[in-house]
C-alpha positions, 0 to 999 in steps of 0.5 A: 820376534819373527813368527814361525810357521810350517806353511805361510799362505799369502792370500785367502782366495780359492787356491790358498783356501783349498791348500789350507783345507788339505793342511787342516785335514792332515794336521799340518801347521799353517798360517794364512794372511790376506790383505782384505779387512775380512772375508770376501763379500762379493766375488766376481767368479761364479762358474764351478766346473764338474771337477771342482764340485768333485773336489768339494765332494772329496772333502765332504763339503759338496752338499751346500754347494749343490743345494744353493747353486744354479745347475747348468744343464743346457746351453742355447746358441742364438744367432740371426737368420737371413731376415735379421731376426734373432733365433735359437739355432741350437741347444745342447747339453752343457756337459756331455752325459757320463763325463762326471757324476757331478754337475756344472754349477753357478755359485758366487765365489764369496759363498764358495770360499765361505764353505772352504773357510768353514771346513778349514776352521772345523778341521783345525780351528784356524782363522785367516789373519786379515789386514796383512799386506804382504811386501816381499819374500826372501830366502834366509842364508844358513847360520851356524849360530841360528839353526832355525834359519835352516828349519824355516828358510823363507822370510816374508815381510807383511804390513798390518796397521802400518807396522811391519811383521816378519814371518819365517816359514818352511814353505810359502804359497803365493796365492795373492792374485794377479798383482802378486807381491810374492811373484814381484819380489822373486823377480818373475814376469808374466808373459803374454799380451792383451787384445783390443777386445773390450767386454763388459760384465754385469749382474742384473735383475732383468725384465725381458721377453727373451725366452732363454733368460734362465738358461745359459745362452750365447747370442751372436748378432750384428750389434755384438755378442753376449753370454748369458749366465743365470745365477743362483736364486732364480732371479739374478743373471750375469751378462758378458757383453762385447763392446764396440771396437775402439772402446776404452775400459776407463770410459765405459759406463753402466749406461753403455752396457745397458744400451749395447745389451738392448741392441744385441737382444734385437726384437726382444724387450729388455729392461733392468730392474737393478744392476747389482754389480758391473765392470769392464775389462780388456781380454788378455792372456798371461803366464808366469815364467816360473811357478816355484822358487828354490834357495841357492844351495850346493845340496843335491836335495835343494827343492822348491820352497816358494810356490805360485798359484792361481792368478799369481801365475796365470791370467785370462778372460773370465767367460770360459769359467776356468779361472777360479777352478784352475786356481782352486785345483792348483791348491788341491794339487799342492796341498797334499804334497806339502803335507806328505813332506812335512809329515816325513812321508815323502822325500821333498825333492822329487815330490815337490818338483811335480807341482810345476811339472803338472800345474805349469802344463795345465796353465799353458793349456788354459791360456791356449784354450782361452785365446782360441775360444775368445777368437771364435766367440768374437767373430761376427755372422751366423756362420761364425755363430755355428762355428762357435757352437761346434767349438763349444761342444768339442771343448766340453770336456775341457770346460768341465775340468776333466782333460788334465793329464799329468806327465810321467814323474815319480808319482805318475807311471804311465810308462810302467803301467799296463794301460790295456788292463783298464783303458777307462782309468787313464794314468795321469788323469783323474779317477772317473767315478762309477756307481757300485754297491757297497758289500756290507750294507747293499748301498748304491754309491759312487766309487769315488766316495771311497776315495776321500781327500784325507791324505791317503793313497789308495790301491783300487783292486778290481778283483774279478768275478765272484765265484771264480776260484782265481779271484780269492786266490789273487787277493790272498797273494796280494795281501801276502805281498802288501803286509809282508816285510818288503811290501809298501804298506809295512815299509811306509806306514808309520809305526803304531798307525792303523794298517790303512793309515797311508795306503788304503785297499779298496776292493771291487768285485763283479757279479752277484753280491748275494753269492759272496760271503764276507768271511771268504774275503781275506782279512787284510781287506777288512782290517781292524782299525780305529779307536775300538779296533773294529773290522772296517767292512766298508772297503769292499764293493760289487759291480752289481745291480742295486735295489733302487739305482740300477746297475753302474757297469763299472767294469765296462766303464773302465774297460776291465776284463772280468776274468783278468781284473786290474789294479790302480794306484790312486793319489790322494788328489784322486789322480791315477798313478799306475794301472797294472795286472793284479799279480804285478806286485813288483810294480806296486812296490817299486812305485812307492819306493820312488818317493816314499820315506821308509820309517827307519830312514825318516830320522836321517831325513829330518836331521839333514833338513835341519842343516840343509836348506 
């Protein structure tokens, strides 16, 4: 008898586990299979972007990551001087100040995945089903005598202990790596090429006189190039070592890596107390020709049912520290969308098609960036070392994971936005944080802490100046629209749920918080919610001086005029969907109408999906 599940995740790498985190938080039924006998013990990836740390923060699980990781604060660039001596030519901040409130860190992928596994289990009680080798995926045809085929239209065959088992699912995620069985069974191809460049990588315990061994550093020398990545714990270091032309990966030995590294270090002593792990690889960049698969159907609502993520759809070199991060963010992009569809909050066709639109663009940018970076890094000579350092600084926003800008769709509305109302909140990009003061208890905090990854949309209302008579009046008009019969909150919030269960309002004032009293704020912005129906007064913030942490200057950072204010609609994954004027209520309503399911129509959609694949 086939197993049935709403979502089948094939692979428990970063992408699969991040999607599973969404499903666990949102209460979605899912099953996760992995061919390994147990959890990952030794991951090869280690660089964790600022954006990835922000993602962990959104789930409330960043503390262990930040505490145990190596924080990359500075990068040193070494090259040869005219006398052939290795010198430090330059050092810069690893991440441009102000880009993110979170740092770039180094943390082993196995430990990173363990944090996600713990979160998944704590939220849902689910475990990964290990020992399952996925063989293929196919779509089931409709059958009048078997209605479950329409409800669970995707079939996956997996083998465990020599026995084949069949899983029927509503949706399947191919998170099964560069040699993805899901991708191969769909007939999709990885397009791209490999270069002749061969690199070695090793995690070592070095004994050396090199002064920057605990600082991220690049070395350009006549004997080749090398990248130093200090690891967590204070002793372990990763070397990426460029090997001589003509080297073949299958012939590389650990002794070759040691010898090449010693030559690159020139006048500095270098010995190896222990090599924890090593490998050699050729540089290649490949991108899949399709990210999703839909069943053949005459229905206009035929939508994607199979999704490829991570290495199953994009591969590249490891030195820019992007692979694990981009993969994890594939899952972060997709998880909440599937949760919306499965909980009948959104129409599947427009919402699920945005996955390929958004992540396909990110993957292409990744391949282009990786190819350019490797070309520059592999060049020889001091002038090229200077070129590389300049290129690295220029690419800082990209390597921090903060450049993704999604194109217009049903859930990104740049063309309908009034971007000039908040130039610092770019529509289609992630919501950048700024320090604000929570009104109810004077706590200084990052504004994104009010936007956790719990499946809800937010309307962030920059209400304007405290003491200005227009400020409260505009809030009262906005509240009247949102809670009215034609407002999006009333129309799209499930019956019986808290008023903020689907769309939550966050208010940010500017000015002296001591000059504002709680009772002046319209009740709609501190609603009765939760088990005890207490008023939630944690939704109001002020851009003001704090007692111990200074002033965040949020309005200035976002470019918002205090007299005019602004509104921003923020997606569950913290990307900005719409920026507009405080009184532009129609645009807010029209935005949610584009993809949300109205409560009274949900039964019809469910009925349609039961017969239409």
